[in-house]
Every structure is written in C-alpha cells, then in structure tokens.
C-alpha positions as CSV (number, residue, x, y, z in Angstrom):
1,X,-30.7,-52.6,166.1
2,X,-33.3,-51.1,163.7
3,X,-35.3,-52.9,161.4
4,X,-37.2,-52.6,158.3
5,X,-40.4,-52.0,159.7
6,X,-39.3,-48.9,161.8
7,X,-38.2,-47.2,158.7
8,X,-41.6,-48.0,157.3
9,X,-43.5,-47.0,160.1
10,X,-41.7,-43.5,160.6
11,X,-42.1,-42.9,156.5
12,X,-45.7,-43.6,157.0
13,X,-45.7,-46.2,154.1
14,X,-48.6,-48.4,155.8
15,X,-50.6,-45.4,156.3
16,X,-54.5,-45.9,155.1
17,X,-54.3,-43.5,151.9
18,X,-50.7,-45.0,150.6
19,X,-52.0,-48.9,151.0
20,X,-55.3,-48.2,148.7
21,X,-52.6,-46.7,146.1
22,X,-50.1,-49.2,145.3
23,X,-48.9,-48.1,142.1
24,X,-47.3,-45.0,144.2
25,X,-44.6,-47.6,145.5
26,X,-44.0,-48.9,142.1
27,X,-40.5,-48.4,140.0
28,X,-40.8,-46.6,136.7
29,X,-40.0,-48.7,133.8
30,X,-37.4,-47.0,131.6
31,X,-37.1,-48.1,127.7
32,X,-33.7,-49.1,127.1
33,X,-31.9,-46.4,125.3
34,X,-30.4,-47.9,121.8
35,X,-26.4,-47.2,121.7
36,X,-25.8,-44.4,119.4
37,X,-24.5,-45.6,115.9
38,X,-20.7,-44.5,115.3
39,X,-19.5,-43.8,112.3
40,X,-21.8,-45.3,109.8
41,X,-21.0,-43.5,107.1
42,X,-17.2,-44.7,107.0
43,X,-18.4,-48.5,107.9
44,X,-20.9,-48.0,104.6
45,X,-17.4,-46.3,102.3
46,X,-15.2,-49.3,103.8
47,X,-17.8,-51.8,103.1
48,X,-18.1,-50.8,99.6
49,X,-14.8,-50.3,98.7
50,X,-13.9,-54.0,100.3
51,X,-17.0,-55.0,97.9
52,X,-15.8,-53.5,94.9
53,X,-12.2,-54.7,95.6
54,X,-13.3,-58.5,96.3
55,X,-15.4,-58.4,92.6
56,X,-12.2,-57.0,90.8
57,X,-10.4,-60.0,92.8
58,X,-12.9,-62.5,91.6
59,X,-12.9,-61.1,87.7
60,X,-9.2,-60.8,87.6
61,X,-9.1,-64.5,88.7
62,X,-11.8,-65.5,86.5
63,X,-9.5,-64.1,83.7
64,X,-6.7,-65.8,84.7
65,X,-8.2,-69.3,84.9
66,X,-10.9,-69.3,82.6
67,X,-9.9,-72.4,81.4
68,X,-11.7,-74.1,84.3
69,X,-15.3,-73.0,83.4
70,X,-15.2,-75.0,80.1
71,X,-15.7,-78.1,81.7
72,X,-18.6,-76.6,83.4
73,X,-20.0,-75.4,80.0
74,X,-19.8,-78.9,78.5
75,X,-21.8,-80.2,81.4
76,X,-24.4,-77.4,80.9
77,X,-24.5,-78.5,77.2
78,X,-24.9,-82.4,78.2
79,X,-27.9,-82.0,79.9
80,X,-31.1,-82.1,78.1
81,X,-33.1,-80.0,80.2
82,X,-29.9,-77.2,80.2
83,X,-29.3,-77.0,76.5
84,X,-30.9,-74.0,76.7
85,X,-29.0,-72.0,78.9
86,X,-25.7,-73.2,77.1
87,X,-25.5,-69.8,74.7
88,X,-26.3,-67.5,77.5
89,X,-24.0,-69.0,80.1
90,X,-21.6,-68.6,77.0
91,X,-22.4,-65.2,76.3
92,X,-22.3,-64.2,80.2
93,X,-19.1,-65.8,80.6
94,X,-17.6,-64.0,77.8
95,X,-18.8,-60.5,79.1
96,X,-17.0,-61.6,82.7
97,X,-13.7,-62.5,80.8
98,X,-14.0,-59.2,79.5
99,X,-14.3,-57.6,82.3
100,X,-11.4,-59.8,83.9
101,X,-9.3,-58.7,81.1
102,X,-10.1,-55.0,81.8
103,X,-9.3,-55.2,85.5
104,X,-6.4,-56.7,85.3
105,X,-5.1,-54.4,82.6
106,X,-5.9,-51.4,85.2
107,X,-4.3,-53.2,88.2
108,X,-1.2,-53.6,86.2
109,X,-1.3,-50.0,85.1
110,X,-2.0,-49.1,88.8
111,X,0.6,-51.0,90.1
112,X,3.2,-49.8,87.4
113,X,2.3,-46.2,88.6
114,X,2.2,-46.8,92.0
115,X,5.9,-48.1,91.9
116,X,6.9,-45.5,90.0
117,X,5.8,-42.6,91.9
118,X,6.6,-44.9,95.2
119,X,10.6,-44.8,93.9
120,X,10.4,-41.0,93.6
121,X,9.0,-40.4,96.9
122,X,11.8,-42.5,98.3
123,X,14.2,-40.8,96.6
124,X,13.0,-37.4,97.4
125,X,12.9,-38.7,101.6
126,X,16.7,-39.7,100.9
127,X,17.3,-36.2,99.5
128,X,16.2,-34.8,102.8
129,X,18.6,-36.2,104.9
130,X,22.4,-35.2,104.4
131,X,25.1,-38.3,105.1
132,X,26.9,-35.2,107.6
C-alpha cells in the first residue's frame, strides 16, 4: 500500500524552497468563457417581424372593434382633471383607426393575392404529374 506522504516525499513537495513558496502549488483560476452568441442577426430580424405582426394585428383589431373605445373616452371627458386629455385622445384614436383601416385593407389585398398565386402554384404542380 502506498500513501500520499510517500508521493509527496518522492516529488520533493516538502523541500524547504517549495514550502516557502505556497503560491507555486496553487491552481490557476481560469475566467469562465462566455458562450458565443449564435444567429443573433436572425433573432433580431425574427423579433422585429414578430413585433410588426403584433402591432398590425392590434391596429386591425382596434379598427374592427372601435366601438369599445367610446366608453373610455366618455369616462375621460367626465373626469374633471382629465378633460384636457379628451381632444388629444380622440385625435390619437382617429389616427390609430386610420392606421388600422390601412392595415386591414392591405391584409385583405395580400390574402387575396396569396390565394390567387397559391391556386396557380397548385395547378402548376398538378400539371407536372401525369395520370398514367
């Protein structure tokens, strides 16, 4: 059986110069390496597209359900210290309604074109395969 003292003695760890220099036997500390970011440009692009889609959907829904905003405007107008905000709020909501109307019109246009060209693509693919 071999014990750890015999290994230390054979390597000369307990010699006088080594005992006087304890920093020689300390493990070096290694700074953790941060993982490399992968596809950060793709994440930024996808995040931007998602934000635009959510904003467009919110505008379209706001245009569709604009009657839900009227009670809020009436409550703002009835509160004495909020009367100054009634006209700017109406102006802002009219602008958002116009934007929602534009988004709704463009989304219908895009959907119609997608259906049209999708049908042409399906017909083209069907034409590639013969019945035989």
